[in-house]
C-alpha positions in Angstrom: 0.0 0.1 0.0 1.8 3.2 -1.1 1.0 6.4 -2.3 1.9 8.1 -6.2 5.3 9.7 -6.8 4.6 13.5 -8.3 6.1 12.1 -12.0 3.7 9.1 -12.0 0.7 12.0 -10.8 1.3 14.4 -13.7 1.8 11.3 -16.0 -1.5 10.1 -14.9 -3.1 13.5 -15.4 -1.7 13.8 -18.9 -3.2 10.5 -20.0 -6.6 11.9 -18.9 -9.2 12.8 -21.5 -8.9 16.7 -22.6 -12.2 17.1 -21.3 -11.4 16.4 -17.9 -8.5 17.9 -17.7 -10.4 21.1 -18.8 -12.7 20.7 -16.0 -9.5 20.4 -13.9 -8.2 23.6 -14.9 -11.7 25.6 -14.7 -11.6 24.2 -11.1 -9.1 26.5 -10.8 -9.6 29.5 -12.6 -13.6 29.9 -11.1 -12.3 29.8 -7.3 -9.8 32.1 -8.7 -12.6 34.6 -9.7 -14.5 34.0 -7.0 -12.4 34.6 -4.5 -11.4 37.6 -5.6 -15.0 38.9 -4.7 -16.0 36.8 -1.7 -13.5 37.2 1.2 -14.1 40.9 0.7 -18.0 40.8 1.2 -18.0 41.9 4.7 -15.6 44.8 4.0 -17.9 45.6 0.9 -21.0 45.4 2.6 -19.7 47.4 6.1 -17.3 50.0 4.8 -18.4 50.8 1.4 -22.2 50.0 1.6 -22.7 51.2 5.3 -24.9 48.1 6.3 -24.4 46.9 10.1 -22.5 44.0 11.0 -25.0 42.2 12.6 -27.2 41.7 9.4 -23.9 41.6 7.3 -22.9 38.1 9.6 -26.5 37.0 9.2 -26.5 37.4 5.6 -23.1 35.6 4.6 -23.7 32.8 7.2 -27.0 32.1 5.8 -25.7 32.3 2.2 -23.0 29.8 3.2 -25.1 27.5 4.9 -27.5 27.8 1.7 -24.6 27.4 -0.6 -23.7 24.0 1.1 -27.6 22.4 1.5 -28.6 23.7 -1.6 -25.8 21.7 -3.5 -28.4 18.8 -2.9 -31.0 20.1 -4.9 -28.2 21.2 -7.3 -27.4 17.5 -7.8 -31.2 16.8 -8.3 -31.5 19.1 -10.7 -28.3 17.5 -12.3 -29.8 14.3 -12.9 -32.7 15.5 -14.2 -31.3 18.2 -16.7 -27.7 16.7 -17.6 -24.3 17.4 -16.0 -23.2 19.7 -18.6 -26.4 21.6 -18.7 -26.6 22.2 -15.3 -23.0 23.1 -15.4 -23.7 25.7 -17.6 -26.8 27.2 -16.4 -25.0 27.6 -12.9 -22.0 29.4 -14.5 -24.5 31.7 -16.4 -26.3 32.5 -12.9 -23.0 33.3 -11.1 -22.2 35.6 -14.2 -25.1 37.6 -13.6 -24.3 37.6 -10.0 -20.8 38.9 -10.4 -22.1 41.4 -13.0 -24.7 42.9 -10.2 -21.9 43.4 -7.9 -20.2 45.8 -10.2 -23.6 47.5 -11.1 -24.5 47.6 -7.4 -21.3 49.0 -6.0 -23.6 51.4 -4.3 -26.6 49.8 -3.7 -27.3 47.7 -0.7 -30.1 45.7 -2.3 -28.2 45.2 -5.4 -25.3 44.0 -3.6 -27.4 41.4 -1.3 -29.0 40.2 -4.5 -25.7 39.8 -5.7 -24.5 37.3 -2.8 -27.4 35.1 -3.2 -27.5 35.0 -6.7 -23.9 33.8 -6.9 -24.7 31.4 -4.4 -27.4 30.0 -6.4 -25.2 29.7 -9.3 -22.6 27.5 -7.2 -25.2 24.9 -6.0 -26.1 24.4 -9.7 -22.1 24.3 -10.9 -20.3 22.5 -8.2 -22.3 18.9 -7.9 -22.7 18.5 -11.3 -18.8 19.1 -11.9 -18.0 16.7 -9.8 -20.4 14.0 -10.6 -19.4 14.8 -14.2 -15.7 13.8 -13.3 -16.1 10.7 -11.5 -18.4 9.7 -13.9 -16.2 9.6 -16.5 -13.5 7.6 -15.0 -13.3 3.9 -13.2 -13.5 3.7 -9.3 -10.1 3.0 -8.8 -9.1 6.3 -10.4 -11.0 8.4 -8.5 -9.2 9.2 -5.4 -6.2 11.3 -7.7 -8.6 12.7 -9.8 -10.4 14.1 -6.7 -7.8 15.0 -4.9 -6.3 16.8 -7.9 -9.4 18.6 -8.2 -9.7 19.6 -4.4 -6.0 21.3 -5.3 -6.8 22.9 -8.0 -10.0 24.5 -6.1 -7.7 25.7 -3.3 -4.9 26.9 -5.5 -7.6 29.1 -6.8 -9.0 30.2 -3.3 -5.4 31.1 -2.2 -4.4 33.1 -5.2 -7.8 35.0 -6.0 -7.6 36.4 -2.4 -4.1 37.2 -2.7 -4.3 39.0 -5.9 -7.5 41.3 -4.8 -6.2 42.1 -1.6 -3.9 44.0 -3.6 -6.6 45.6 -5.7 -10.3 45.7 -4.3 -9.9 48.4 -1.9 -8.5 51.0 -4.5 -10.2 49.5 -7.5 -13.5 47.5 -6.7 -15.4 48.4 -9.6 -12.3 46.6 -12.0 -12.1 43.9 -9.7 -15.8 42.9 -10.1 -15.7 43.5 -13.8 -12.6 41.3 -14.2 -14.7 38.6 -12.5 -17.9 38.8 -14.6 -16.0 38.5 -17.6 -13.8 35.4 -16.3 -17.3 33.7 -15.6 -18.9 34.7 -18.8 -15.9 33.2 -20.5 -16.1 29.8 -18.6 -19.8 29.7 -19.4 -18.9 30.3 -23.3 -16.0 27.6 -23.2 -18.2 25.1 -21.3 -20.9 25.6 -23.7 -19.0 24.9 -26.9 -16.2 22.6 -25.9 -17.6 20.4 -23.1 -19.4 17.4 -24.7 -22.3 15.6 -22.6 -20.7 13.0 -20.4 -21.6 9.1 -21.4 -24.4 7.5 -19.6 -27.9 8.5 -19.3 -30.0 10.6 -16.6 -32.9 8.8 -17.6 -31.9 5.4 -16.3 -30.8 7.2 -13.5 -34.7 8.1 -12.7 -36.2 5.1 -13.6 -34.0 3.2 -10.9 -34.3 5.9 -8.5 -35.8 4.8 -5.2 -36.2 5.5 -1.5 -33.1 2.8 -1.4 -30.9 5.8 -2.8 -31.9 8.2 -0.2 -31.2 6.1 2.3 -27.7 4.9 1.1 -27.2 8.5 0.8 -28.4 10.1 3.6 -28.5 7.0 6.3 -25.1 5.4 6.3 -21.3 6.6 7.9 -20.2 9.0 4.9 -23.1 11.5 5.5 -22.9 11.4 9.2 -19.0 11.3 9.2 -19.1 14.3 7.1 -21.5 16.4 9.4 -19.2 15.3 12.5 -16.1 16.3 10.3 -17.7 19.7 9.6 -18.4 20.2 12.7 -15.0 19.5 14.3 -13.0 21.4 11.6 -14.4 24.4 11.5 -13.8 25.4 14.4 -10.1 26.0 12.9 -11.9 27.6 10.2 -14.0 30.0 12.1 -12.5 30.7 15.2 -8.2 30.9 14.2 -8.3 34.3 13.0 -10.1 36.2 16.1 -7.9 33.9 18.3 -4.4 34.6 16.4 -5.3 38.6 15.8 -6.0 38.9 19.7 -2.1 38.3 20.4 -0.2 38.2 17.2 0.0 40.2 14.0 -2.3 39.5 11.2 0.6 38.4 9.2 0.6 34.7 11.4 -3.1 34.5 10.6 -2.6 34.9 7.0 0.4 32.7 7.1 -1.3 30.0 8.8 -3.9 30.0 6.4 -1.4 29.5 3.1 0.0 26.9 5.5 -3.1 24.9 5.3 -3.5 25.6 2.1 -0.3 24.5 0.8 -0.2 21.4 2.8 -3.6 20.2 1.5 -2.6 21.6 -2.2 0.8 19.6 -2.3 -0.1 16.8 0.1 -3.1 15.0 -0.8 -2.9 14.3 -4.4 0.4 12.3 -3.7 -1.5 10.4 -1.1 -4.9 10.1 -2.7 -4.0 6.4 -3.5 -3.5 5.4 0.0 -6.3 7.4 1.2 -8.5 5.8 -1.3 -7.5 1.8 -0.1 -7.3 2.7 3.7 -10.1 1.3 5.7 -12.9 3.9 6.6 -12.3 3.6 9.9 -8.5 3.7 10.0 -8.8 7.1 8.0 -11.3 8.3 11.4 -8.3 6.7 13.6 -5.8 8.7 11.4 -7.7 12.2 11.0 -9.6 12.9 14.3 -6.6 12.4 16.7 -4.7 14.7 14.0 -7.4 17.6 14.4 -7.3 16.8 18.5 -3.5 17.4 18.3 -3.8 20.6 16.3 -6.4 22.2 18.9 -4.1 21.1 21.6 -1.2 22.7 20.0 -3.3 26.1 19.4 -3.8 26.3 23.2 -0.5 26.6 23.8 1.3 30.4 23.5 3.4 31.0 20.7 4.0 31.3 17.1 5.6 27.5 16.6 2.4 26.3 18.5 0.2 28.1 15.7 2.0 26.5 13.0 2.2 23.1 14.5 -1.6 23.1 14.8 -2.0 24.2 11.3 0.1 21.3 10.3 -1.6 18.7 12.4 -5.3 20.2 11.2 -4.4 20.0 8.0 -3.3 16.4 7.9 -6.8 15.6 9.5 -8.5 17.8 6.7 -6.3 16.0 4.0 -7.4 12.6 5.1 -11.0 12.6 5.8 -12.7 15.0 3.5 -11.3 13.2 0.5 -12.2 9.8 2.1 -15.7 11.0 2.7 -16.4 12.2 -0.9 -15.2 8.4 -1.7 -17.0 6.6 0.4 -20.3 8.6 -0.4 -19.9 7.8 -3.9 -19.7 4.0 -3.1 -23.2 4.1 -1.3 -24.9 5.3 -4.2 -22.8 4.7 -7.5 -25.3 4.6 -9.9 -25.9 8.7 -8.9 -22.6 10.6 -8.4 -24.5 14.2 -8.5 -27.0 12.6 -5.3 -24.1 11.4 -3.4 -21.6 14.7 -3.9 -25.4 16.7 -3.1 -25.6 15.0 0.4 -22.1 15.3 0.9 -22.1 18.9 0.7 -25.9 18.8 2.8 -23.9 17.2 5.6 -20.8 19.6 5.3 -23.6 22.8 5.6 -25.2 21.3 8.8 -21.9 20.7 10.5 -20.4 24.0 9.7 -23.6 25.3 10.5 -24.0 23.7 13.9 -19.9 24.3 14.6 -20.9 28.3 14.5 -23.4 28.0 16.9 -21.5 26.0 19.5 -18.3 27.2 18.7 -19.2 30.7 19.4 -20.5 29.7 22.7 -17.5 28.1 23.7 -15.7 30.8 22.7 -17.8 33.1 25.0 -17.1 30.8 27.6 -13.0 30.8 27.3 -13.3 34.6 26.9 -15.1 34.9 30.0 -12.8 32.7 31.8 -10.2 35.0 30.9 -8.2 32.5 28.6 -9.4 32.5 25.2 -6.9 29.5 24.6 -9.4 27.1 26.7 -11.6 27.3 23.7 -9.2 24.7 21.9 -9.2 22.5 24.7 -13.2 22.4 24.7 -12.5 21.9 20.6 -10.0 18.9 21.3 -12.2 16.9 23.4 -14.8 17.2 21.5 -12.6 16.0 18.6 -11.7 12.8 20.6 -15.4 12.3 21.6 -16.8 12.5 18.1 -13.7 10.4 16.7 -14.8 7.3 19.0 -18.5 7.8 18.2 -17.3 8.3 14.4 -15.3 4.8 14.7 -18.2 2.9 16.0 -20.7 4.1 13.0 -17.5 3.2 10.7 -17.0 -0.2 12.1 -20.8 -1.1 12.1 -21.1 -2.1 8.8 -19.7 -1.7 5.2 -20.1 1.4 3.7 -22.7 2.2 1.5 -25.1 -1.0 3.1 -27.9 0.7 5.2 -30.2 -1.3 7.6 -32.5 -3.4 5.8 -31.0 -2.9 2.4 -28.7 -4.9 0.4 -25.7 -3.5 -0.8 -25.4 -1.9 -3.9 -23.8 -3.4 -6.8 -21.2 -1.1 -8.7 -22.3 -0.3 -12.3 -20.9 -1.3 -15.7 -19.3 1.8 -17.3 -21.5 2.7 -20.0 -19.8 4.4 -23.3 -23.2 5.3 -25.1 -23.9 9.2 -25.6 -26.2 10.9 -23.1 
């Protein structure tokens, strides 16, 4: 059991059909554009448009949850209308949203509408995009393909934030206009260049039934995804306020870049190993890594912030990919449903993490030691990890109670 050398990884990517390589490139370009805008929404809405932080926070929180939860509906739409059509529609909607940002720089109503429209576009695009990718390759190639896709997404997010951070405060109209043009170009490229995937959505609709929904939502991958997001989003939501209270924003930015780089360069070479790793063993790697990372953050000093980030990145890199792979096994005929159920679970976990984590952080602050928050987080990571191990060991992935384990489909090469 081993990972994959980088030379082999590039060789594997070069052998992919050009359509999949095109989608991997767009998986970098689109978050590059999106994250030239999205991280700065609070600044735009509060500082430029004068909205109070309470409504701003509520809008961003609700939008984030809807973006995750709405992916289930997006997956169902993709099954009905086809992956390509769903992607093109989602890109067109996102283009309209970013155009509204450019038009509504001085209008709170237009800016709020733009936030919601761009989120709607993502719910239509993301499930169809991943479903297209995995439907075109055999199961054994999915770990590497999904990990490279994740790396492309993370790289685009990081670079988009960096580039826009230098421009958006001085030239917001230019940034929004460039992003709108980028998405319009991607919409046209998908429409003209991308063929429909192999297989048919009609056959999926004929076979669809309650068994598919049970496999998607009542088995380990959905439960583990919710638990993973609940624990991991403590790091995402509260690292900034914790670090910047005692250190410069440079350390916080460094931690975020380190987290991104570790996942981007570390996950693809390890993807085959993660794919072959048993589910419960992956949990036994990931949740202790998360707990150790939280414990490190509770210690004072720059070195412990960076060490904690490294440990948390290991847990993130292993379990988020493993959850996707296991979810795809539960409903092998319906990758869009599997991906939608994962996104819904992640949205629920992140929302719960925000609610509970905020209360726990306040408790630590009232006690005069915000570092206690990370001790609470570490304890929860251990407890949740133990419960998740019990879930993943109870039965094979994809086999819900009272339902037979689904058979893997025979790949079809007929045009849809």
